[in-house]
N, C-alpha and C positions, 0 to 999 in steps of 0.2 A: 405754575403758582397755584396755591389753593389757600383759602382763608377759612378759619374756624375759630371757635372759642376753645379755651383750654379746659375742656371737661374731661377730667381724668376718669379712667375706669374704676369701678367700685369694688372689684374683687380683692380679697384680702389674702396676702401670703404671710404665713407665720415667719417671725425672725429666725434666721439660721443660727446654728451653734456658733458659727464664725462671728456673728454680730456680738454675741455675749462675751466672747473672748476679747475681741477688739475694743468693745466699749469699755471693758474693764481696764484695759491698758491705756486708754485715752487716744490711741492712734486714730481710730475712727469713731469719734464721739457721737452720741445720739443727737438726732436733729429734731428740734421741737420748735421750729420757727413758725411764725404766722403763715397762713396759707394763701396770702394774697398773690394773685397772678395777673398778667396783663389782660385787659378786657377783650381786646381784639388782636389777633396775631395772624400774620401771613407767613407762608413757607416758600422758600426759594432754593434754587441750586446754582451755585457758581461753577464754572469750568476752570480747574487749575491744571492746565497742561494735560487734559484728558481725564482727570480725576474729578468726579463731582463732589462738591462740598455743600452740604445742606446748611441752611441757616434760617432761623426764625426772626421775624421783624415785627416791631410795633412802634407806634408813635411817629411824631414828626419833629424835625429840628436838627441840631448838630448831631453828628453820628457818634454813638458810643458802641464799640464792638467788644463782646465778651467771649473769652476762650476758656473752656473747661479743662479739667485735668483728669487724673485716673483715680478710681473708675467712675466715670461721670458722663454726662451729655448736656446738651444745650439747656435742658430744663433746670439745671442747677441754679440758673440765674433768674428764675421766675419772679422772686421777690424784688430784686433790683430792677428788672424790667418794668414791673408794675409801678414802682415808686418813681421812675424817671420818665415814663412814656408821655407825660403831659407836656414836657419841655424838651425832650430829646427823641431822636430816632434811635431806638435800641435794637441791636442785633446780637443774637447769640448763635454761634456756629457749633456744629458737630465737627470735631477734628476727624481727619481721615482715620478709617478703621472703626469708627463709632456710629451707632444708630443708623441714620439715613445717609451718611456720607459714604463715598467710595472706599473700597477695601483693597488697595493694590497689594500684590504679593511681594515678598522679599524684604529683608531687613533694610536694604538700601532705600526702599521706597518711603522710609520714615526718617530720613536724614533731615536734620534741622533746617537746612536750606529749603527743602520742599515744604516743611511745615510753615515756614515764613511765607513762602510763595502762596500757600493756601489763604493766608490772611489777606495778602494783597489782592487775590482773586475775588474774595468776598467784598472788600472795599470797592473794587471797581465794578463788580456786579451790582452793588447797591447804588451805583451812579455817583460815588463820592471820590474825592482825591486824597482825603486824610480822615482820621478818626481818632477819638480817645480810645486807646487800647487797654482793655481790662483782662487780666489773666490770673488764673489760680492754678497752683501745682504745675503740671506739664504746660497748661495754658500760660502760667506765669513765665516759665522758661521760654516759651515761644514769644511772649510779649516783650521780654527783655531783648531778644534777638531782632524782633521787628524794629524796636526803637533804635538798636545799634546799627542795623543794616538798611533800614528804610526810614530815616529820620524825616524825610519829606512827607511821609504818609502818617506819621505819628504826631498828633497834636498834643496829647497829654498821655501819661502812663500811670496805670493803676495796677498794683501787684498784690496778690493775696497769698500768704503763706508759701512764698518762694523767694529766698534771699537773692541778692545780687550775685551773679556768677563768681565774682572775686571773693565775696564773703563765704560762699558755699565751699569753694576750693580751699580756703584757709582752714575752715572748720573740719573738713574731711582729713586734712593733714595733721592737725594739732589737737582736735577735740575728741577724746576717746568716746564720749557719749554719742557724738554725731556719727562716729565710725560704727559704733554698735547699732545705732538707729537705722543705718543704711544697709543692714544685713538683708532686708527684704529685697532691696534693689539688686544686690549681688545674686540672690537666688533667681530673680527674674532674668538677669543677664545670662546666667548659666543654664537655666532650666527650660522646660517646655510646658505648653498648656496641657499635655497629657500626663504630667507628673501629678500623682494623687495629692501631694501636699504643697503644690506650687504657690497657692494663695494663702499665706499665713496658716499653713498646716492643713488646708482644705483643698479640694479640687476647684478648678476654675469653672464655675457654672454661673449662669445669669443670676440665680437665686443667691449664691454666695457673694458675688460681686455687689449685689444690692443690699447685702446684710447690714451695712452701716446706716441705712435709711430707716429710721423708726416710725415715721409717719406712714401709715398703711396705704393711703391713697397715693402718695408720692412713690412708695416702694413698688406698687404695682406698675406704675409708668416706667420705673427704672428697669424692672425685670423685662418688660416688653422691649425697651431700647437695647438692653444687653443681649437679648435673644437675636436681635438684628445685627449685632456687632461681631467683630473678629477678634478673638482673644489672642491669637498670635500677633496681630497688629499691635495690640496693647503692650505686649511684652517687647515688641520691636522698638518702641520708643526708648526703653531702657537699654536694650542691646546696642542701639545705634548712638545714643546721645548721653546717657547718664555717665558722669565722670567716673573713671576707674579709680579704685582705692589706692592712694599712694602708700608707700612703705611707711610703717609707723615711725614717727619721728623725722621723716623726710621733710625738707623744705616744700611749702606749697607750690605746686605748678600753677601759678597764677595766670589765668587767661588774660590776654590783651583785649581790653574793651574800650571803646571810645567813651569819652565823657559826654553825658547827656545834658543838653541845654534846654530841656523841657521840664515843666512841673511834674513831680512824681508823688503819688500817694500810695502808701503801703499799709496793709492790714496784716496783723499776725496774731492768730489764736495761740496763746501761750501754752495750751495743753497739747499742742502738736508734738508728738514724740517721734515723728519721722524727720522733721526739719527743725533743727535746734535754733532757738531765738538768738543765740550768740552770734550767728552768722549775719545778723542785722547790723552789728557794730561796724562803724566806719563807712557805711553806705554813703553817707553825706560827703565823704572825701572823693567819691567817684562821680559826683554830679556837679553841674555848673548852674543849676536852677534850684528852686525851693523843693524841699522834701518834707512831706507831712507823714509822720509815722504814727499809727494807731495800733497799740497792743491791746489784746482783749483777754484778760485773765480767765474768764469762764468758758472760752471757746477753744475748740481743737482745730484739727487740720482743715475742716470744711467750714471756715469762719463765715462765709457768705450765707450759710444756712444756720449754723449754730447761733450766730449773732445777726440775724437777717435785718432786724430793724436798725441796729447801730450802723451796720455797713451801709444799708441803703440811705439812711438819713445823712450820714457823714459824706458819702459819695455825692449825694445831691447837693449838699452845701458847698462842697469843694468844687464841683463842676460849675454851679451857678456863680460862684465867686470869680470865675475865670472866663465868663462869657464876655 
Protein backbone atom coordinates (compact mmCIF):
# COMPACT_ATOMS: atom_id res chain seq x y z
CA UNK A 1 0.00 0.00 0.00
CA UNK A 2 1.13 3.53 -0.65
CA UNK A 3 -0.41 6.89 0.14
CA UNK A 4 -0.11 10.07 -1.87
CA UNK A 5 -1.96 13.15 -2.98
CA UNK A 6 -3.45 13.23 -6.45
CA UNK A 7 -0.92 15.57 -8.02
CA UNK A 8 -1.25 15.09 -11.77
CA UNK A 9 1.72 15.52 -14.11
CA UNK A 10 1.86 18.88 -15.86
CA UNK A 11 2.89 17.81 -19.33
CA UNK A 12 0.50 18.69 -22.13
CA UNK A 13 -0.46 16.33 -24.94
CA UNK A 14 -2.28 17.93 -27.90
CA UNK A 15 -5.73 16.51 -28.68
CA UNK A 16 -5.65 13.84 -31.36
CA UNK A 17 -7.53 14.02 -34.64
CA UNK A 18 -9.66 11.25 -33.18
CA UNK A 19 -10.89 13.59 -30.48
CA UNK A 20 -12.11 16.14 -32.99
CA UNK A 21 -14.11 13.54 -34.91
CA UNK A 22 -15.65 11.92 -31.86
CA UNK A 23 -16.40 15.19 -30.14
CA UNK A 24 -18.26 16.29 -33.25
CA UNK A 25 -20.44 13.17 -33.21
CA UNK A 26 -21.16 13.40 -29.50
CA UNK A 27 -19.97 9.82 -28.87
CA UNK A 28 -17.07 10.99 -26.75
CA UNK A 29 -18.01 14.51 -25.65
CA UNK A 30 -15.58 17.05 -24.25
CA UNK A 31 -14.93 16.93 -20.52
CA UNK A 32 -15.04 20.31 -18.85
CA UNK A 33 -15.84 19.27 -15.30
CA UNK A 34 -14.50 20.92 -12.17
CA UNK A 35 -11.08 19.65 -11.16
CA UNK A 36 -11.89 18.57 -7.62
CA UNK A 37 -10.05 15.46 -6.42
CA UNK A 38 -9.83 13.56 -3.15
CA UNK A 39 -7.49 15.25 -0.71
CA UNK A 40 -5.84 12.03 0.42
CA UNK A 41 -5.85 8.68 -1.29
CA UNK A 42 -4.29 5.27 -0.69
CA UNK A 43 -3.62 2.57 -3.26
CA UNK A 44 -4.19 -1.14 -2.72
CA UNK A 45 -4.17 -4.46 -4.57
CA UNK A 46 -6.73 -7.21 -4.16
CA UNK A 47 -6.05 -10.80 -5.24
CA UNK A 48 -8.78 -12.15 -7.52
CA UNK A 49 -7.82 -15.80 -7.99
CA UNK A 50 -4.27 -14.84 -8.89
CA UNK A 51 -5.05 -11.63 -10.79
CA UNK A 52 -4.12 -8.43 -8.97
CA UNK A 53 -6.83 -5.78 -8.98
CA UNK A 54 -5.69 -2.26 -8.14
CA UNK A 55 -8.00 0.16 -6.36
CA UNK A 56 -7.74 3.67 -4.96
CA UNK A 57 -9.39 4.47 -1.63
CA UNK A 58 -10.30 7.59 0.32
CA UNK A 59 -12.54 8.57 3.24
CA UNK A 60 -14.26 6.61 5.98
CA UNK A 61 -17.77 5.28 6.40
CA UNK A 62 -20.12 3.02 4.41
CA UNK A 63 -18.38 1.58 1.37
CA UNK A 64 -19.08 2.93 -2.13
CA UNK A 65 -17.25 1.10 -4.92
CA UNK A 66 -16.82 2.63 -8.39
CA UNK A 67 -16.19 0.61 -11.58
CA UNK A 68 -15.02 2.34 -14.78
CA UNK A 69 -15.75 1.50 -18.40
CA UNK A 70 -13.97 1.79 -21.78
CA UNK A 71 -11.59 3.49 -22.36
CA UNK A 72 -11.04 4.65 -18.80
CA UNK A 73 -9.47 3.88 -15.42
CA UNK A 74 -10.13 4.55 -11.74
CA UNK A 75 -9.36 8.28 -12.09
CA UNK A 76 -12.67 8.76 -13.93
CA UNK A 77 -14.35 8.93 -10.52
CA UNK A 78 -12.13 11.63 -8.96
CA UNK A 79 -14.97 14.19 -8.75
CA UNK A 80 -17.38 11.79 -7.07
CA UNK A 81 -14.71 10.52 -4.67
CA UNK A 82 -13.92 14.09 -3.61
CA UNK A 83 -17.59 14.87 -3.05
CA UNK A 84 -18.34 11.79 -0.94
CA UNK A 85 -15.19 11.09 1.05
CA UNK A 86 -16.30 13.07 4.11
CA UNK A 87 -19.20 10.67 4.74
CA UNK A 88 -18.26 7.49 2.90
CA UNK A 89 -15.31 5.25 2.16
CA UNK A 90 -14.97 5.61 -1.59
CA UNK A 91 -13.08 3.04 -3.64
CA UNK A 92 -12.41 3.18 -7.38
CA UNK A 93 -10.93 0.09 -9.01
CA UNK A 94 -8.99 -0.50 -12.21
CA UNK A 95 -10.70 -3.31 -14.06
CA UNK A 96 -8.46 -6.15 -15.21
CA UNK A 97 -6.43 -5.19 -18.26
CA UNK A 98 -6.35 -1.53 -17.27
CA UNK A 99 -3.67 0.66 -15.69
CA UNK A 100 -2.22 -1.00 -12.57
CA UNK A 101 -4.42 -4.09 -12.48
CA UNK A 102 -3.33 -7.47 -13.83
CA UNK A 103 -3.54 -8.22 -17.54
CA UNK A 104 -4.26 -11.96 -17.98
CA UNK A 105 -4.05 -13.34 -21.50
CA UNK A 106 -6.88 -14.88 -23.50
CA UNK A 107 -10.44 -13.83 -24.32
CA UNK A 108 -11.77 -16.25 -21.71
CA UNK A 109 -9.93 -14.31 -19.00
CA UNK A 110 -12.43 -11.48 -19.48
CA UNK A 111 -15.58 -13.51 -18.98
CA UNK A 112 -18.26 -11.63 -17.04
CA UNK A 113 -18.12 -14.13 -14.18
CA UNK A 114 -14.46 -13.23 -13.62
CA UNK A 115 -15.18 -9.49 -13.79
CA UNK A 116 -17.84 -9.98 -11.11
CA UNK A 117 -15.35 -11.96 -9.01
CA UNK A 118 -12.89 -9.06 -9.26
CA UNK A 119 -15.44 -6.76 -7.62
CA UNK A 120 -16.04 -9.27 -4.84
CA UNK A 121 -12.27 -9.53 -4.28
CA UNK A 122 -11.98 -5.77 -3.90
CA UNK A 123 -14.86 -5.61 -1.42
CA UNK A 124 -13.29 -8.37 0.66
CA UNK A 125 -9.83 -6.82 0.45
CA UNK A 126 -11.32 -3.58 1.74
CA UNK A 127 -12.53 -5.48 4.80
CA UNK A 128 -16.22 -5.16 3.95
CA UNK A 129 -19.09 -7.56 3.33
CA UNK A 130 -21.13 -5.35 1.00
CA UNK A 131 -21.03 -2.01 -0.79
CA UNK A 132 -22.99 0.40 -2.89
CA UNK A 133 -21.88 -0.58 -6.39
CA UNK A 134 -21.46 2.23 -8.93
CA UNK A 135 -20.64 1.42 -12.56
CA UNK A 136 -20.29 3.23 -15.87
CA UNK A 137 -20.29 1.68 -19.37
CA UNK A 138 -18.55 -1.72 -19.00
CA UNK A 139 -18.40 -0.98 -15.29
CA UNK A 140 -22.17 -0.60 -15.45
CA UNK A 141 -22.51 -3.97 -17.16
CA UNK A 142 -20.41 -5.52 -14.40
CA UNK A 143 -22.37 -3.67 -11.71
CA UNK A 144 -25.70 -5.06 -12.99
CA UNK A 145 -24.23 -8.57 -12.87
CA UNK A 146 -22.81 -8.08 -9.38
CA UNK A 147 -26.30 -7.11 -8.22
CA UNK A 148 -27.88 -10.11 -10.00
CA UNK A 149 -25.32 -12.68 -8.84
CA UNK A 150 -24.07 -11.32 -5.51
CA UNK A 151 -27.13 -9.66 -3.96
CA UNK A 152 -25.72 -10.23 -0.48
CA UNK A 153 -22.78 -7.97 -1.36
CA UNK A 154 -24.82 -5.27 -3.13
CA UNK A 155 -26.35 -2.76 -0.72
CA UNK A 156 -27.44 -0.29 -3.41
CA UNK A 157 -26.85 0.03 -7.16
CA UNK A 158 -25.89 3.08 -9.24
CA UNK A 159 -25.60 2.82 -13.03
CA UNK A 160 -24.30 5.45 -15.44
CA UNK A 161 -24.98 5.24 -19.18
CA UNK A 162 -25.54 1.51 -19.33
CA UNK A 163 -29.16 0.33 -19.62
CA UNK A 164 -30.58 -2.75 -17.93
CA UNK A 165 -29.57 -5.86 -19.92
CA UNK A 166 -33.20 -6.53 -20.86
CA UNK A 167 -33.65 -3.04 -22.23
CA UNK A 168 -30.38 -3.24 -24.14
CA UNK A 169 -31.34 -6.57 -25.73
CA UNK A 170 -34.71 -5.20 -26.76
CA UNK A 171 -33.23 -2.12 -28.46
CA UNK A 172 -30.56 -4.14 -30.27
CA UNK A 173 -33.39 -6.16 -31.80
CA UNK A 174 -35.89 -3.43 -32.71
CA UNK A 175 -34.13 -0.05 -32.68
CA UNK A 176 -32.34 0.64 -35.96
CA UNK A 177 -30.50 3.59 -34.46
CA UNK A 178 -29.14 1.45 -31.62
CA UNK A 179 -28.09 -1.23 -34.08
CA UNK A 180 -26.17 1.37 -36.07
CA UNK A 181 -24.71 2.86 -32.91
CA UNK A 182 -23.28 -0.56 -32.00
CA UNK A 183 -21.19 -0.82 -35.18
CA UNK A 184 -18.05 0.10 -33.24
CA UNK A 185 -18.63 -2.86 -30.90
CA UNK A 186 -18.92 -5.23 -33.89
CA UNK A 187 -15.60 -3.91 -35.15
CA UNK A 188 -14.04 -4.53 -31.75
CA UNK A 189 -15.47 -8.07 -31.69
CA UNK A 190 -14.14 -8.93 -35.14
CA UNK A 191 -10.91 -6.93 -35.23
CA UNK A 192 -7.49 -6.72 -33.63
CA UNK A 193 -5.46 -4.03 -31.90
CA UNK A 194 -3.08 -4.14 -34.88
CA UNK A 195 -5.79 -2.98 -37.30
CA UNK A 196 -4.89 0.60 -38.27
CA UNK A 197 -8.53 1.76 -38.10
CA UNK A 198 -9.76 -0.32 -35.17
CA UNK A 199 -10.51 2.63 -32.88
CA UNK A 200 -13.07 4.80 -34.65
CA UNK A 201 -10.94 4.98 -37.78
CA UNK A 202 -7.63 5.36 -35.97
CA UNK A 203 -4.97 3.11 -34.51
CA UNK A 204 -5.30 1.95 -30.93
CA UNK A 205 -2.68 4.01 -29.08
CA UNK A 206 -2.59 5.53 -25.61
CA UNK A 207 -2.89 9.00 -27.12
CA UNK A 208 -5.90 8.08 -29.25
CA UNK A 209 -7.63 6.29 -26.39
CA UNK A 210 -7.26 9.45 -24.30
CA UNK A 211 -8.48 11.69 -27.12
CA UNK A 212 -11.91 12.18 -25.53
CA UNK A 213 -10.41 13.92 -22.47
CA UNK A 214 -10.11 17.65 -23.18
CA UNK A 215 -8.71 18.69 -19.79
CA UNK A 216 -4.97 18.70 -20.44
CA UNK A 217 -3.92 17.74 -16.92
CA UNK A 218 -6.35 14.83 -16.78
CA UNK A 219 -5.42 13.76 -20.31
CA UNK A 220 -1.77 13.40 -19.32
CA UNK A 221 -2.79 11.02 -16.56
CA UNK A 222 -4.98 9.06 -18.97
CA UNK A 223 -2.14 8.63 -21.45
CA UNK A 224 0.13 7.30 -18.71
CA UNK A 225 -2.57 4.89 -17.53
CA UNK A 226 -3.26 3.61 -21.04
CA UNK A 227 0.46 3.12 -21.65
CA UNK A 228 0.34 0.67 -18.73
CA UNK A 229 -2.79 -1.05 -20.06
CA UNK A 230 -3.40 -3.96 -22.41
CA UNK A 231 -5.31 -2.97 -25.56
CA UNK A 232 -6.09 -6.58 -26.44
CA UNK A 233 -7.66 -6.99 -23.02
CA UNK A 234 -9.88 -3.97 -23.69
CA UNK A 235 -11.20 -5.58 -26.88
CA UNK A 236 -11.66 -8.89 -25.08
CA UNK A 237 -14.47 -7.35 -23.01
CA UNK A 238 -16.39 -6.96 -26.27
CA UNK A 239 -15.36 -10.27 -27.78
CA UNK A 240 -16.43 -12.22 -24.71
CA UNK A 241 -19.42 -10.31 -23.36
CA UNK A 242 -21.00 -7.80 -25.75
CA UNK A 243 -24.35 -9.17 -27.03
CA UNK A 244 -24.29 -10.39 -30.61
CA UNK A 245 -26.46 -8.50 -33.05
CA UNK A 246 -29.76 -10.34 -33.65
CA UNK A 247 -31.17 -10.60 -37.15
CA UNK A 248 -33.04 -7.45 -38.10
CA UNK A 249 -36.66 -7.77 -37.09
CA UNK A 250 -36.02 -10.84 -34.94
CA UNK A 251 -37.67 -11.06 -31.55
CA UNK A 252 -35.34 -9.93 -28.76
CA UNK A 253 -33.36 -12.70 -27.12
CA UNK A 254 -34.26 -11.32 -23.70
CA UNK A 255 -31.78 -12.39 -21.02
CA UNK A 256 -33.14 -13.91 -17.86
CA UNK A 257 -32.38 -11.59 -14.96
CA UNK A 258 -33.54 -11.72 -11.34
CA UNK A 259 -35.67 -8.86 -10.07
CA UNK A 260 -33.66 -6.54 -7.84
CA UNK A 261 -34.99 -5.69 -4.39
CA UNK A 262 -32.49 -2.88 -3.73
CA UNK A 263 -32.68 0.86 -4.49
CA UNK A 264 -31.33 1.75 -7.94
CA UNK A 265 -30.10 5.14 -9.17
CA UNK A 266 -29.46 5.62 -12.89
CA UNK A 267 -27.84 8.53 -14.74
CA UNK A 268 -27.95 8.84 -18.51
CA UNK A 269 -26.29 11.54 -20.59
CA UNK A 270 -28.72 12.01 -23.47
CA UNK A 271 -25.99 12.95 -25.97
CA UNK A 272 -24.62 9.42 -25.77
CA UNK A 273 -24.68 8.07 -29.33
CA UNK A 274 -23.39 4.62 -28.37
CA UNK A 275 -26.14 3.60 -25.94
CA UNK A 276 -29.60 4.83 -26.88
CA UNK A 277 -31.78 6.26 -24.13
CA UNK A 278 -34.78 4.28 -25.44
CA UNK A 279 -33.27 1.27 -23.69
CA UNK A 280 -34.10 2.89 -20.33
CA UNK A 281 -37.81 2.37 -20.90
CA UNK A 282 -39.49 -0.23 -18.65
CA UNK A 283 -36.46 -0.57 -16.36
CA UNK A 284 -38.93 -0.06 -13.50
CA UNK A 285 -40.76 -3.22 -14.52
CA UNK A 286 -37.68 -5.30 -13.70
CA UNK A 287 -37.13 -3.95 -10.18
CA UNK A 288 -38.88 -4.54 -6.87
CA UNK A 289 -37.51 -1.44 -5.11
CA UNK A 290 -37.37 2.24 -5.93
CA UNK A 291 -35.72 3.54 -9.10
CA UNK A 292 -34.38 7.07 -9.41
CA UNK A 293 -33.69 8.00 -13.05
CA UNK A 294 -31.72 11.15 -13.87
CA UNK A 295 -31.39 12.12 -17.53
CA UNK A 296 -28.88 14.83 -18.43
CA UNK A 297 -29.58 16.59 -21.76
CA UNK A 298 -26.21 18.34 -21.99
CA UNK A 299 -24.03 15.33 -21.19
CA UNK A 300 -22.76 12.50 -23.34
CA UNK A 301 -21.47 9.04 -22.62
CA UNK A 302 -19.05 10.03 -19.84
CA UNK A 303 -21.75 11.64 -17.74
CA UNK A 304 -19.75 11.39 -14.49
CA UNK A 305 -17.27 13.85 -16.00
CA UNK A 306 -19.48 15.82 -18.38
CA UNK A 307 -21.90 16.65 -15.56
CA UNK A 308 -19.63 16.00 -12.58
CA UNK A 309 -21.31 18.40 -10.18
CA UNK A 310 -24.83 17.16 -10.94
CA UNK A 311 -23.80 13.51 -10.68
CA UNK A 312 -21.83 14.03 -7.46
CA UNK A 313 -24.46 16.13 -5.70
CA UNK A 314 -27.33 13.83 -6.72
CA UNK A 315 -25.39 10.71 -5.72
CA UNK A 316 -24.54 12.26 -2.35
CA UNK A 317 -28.17 13.22 -1.68
CA UNK A 318 -29.41 9.78 -2.74
CA UNK A 319 -26.92 7.92 -0.56
CA UNK A 320 -27.42 10.12 2.53
CA UNK A 321 -31.18 9.69 2.25
CA UNK A 322 -30.67 5.93 2.59
CA UNK A 323 -28.29 5.77 5.52
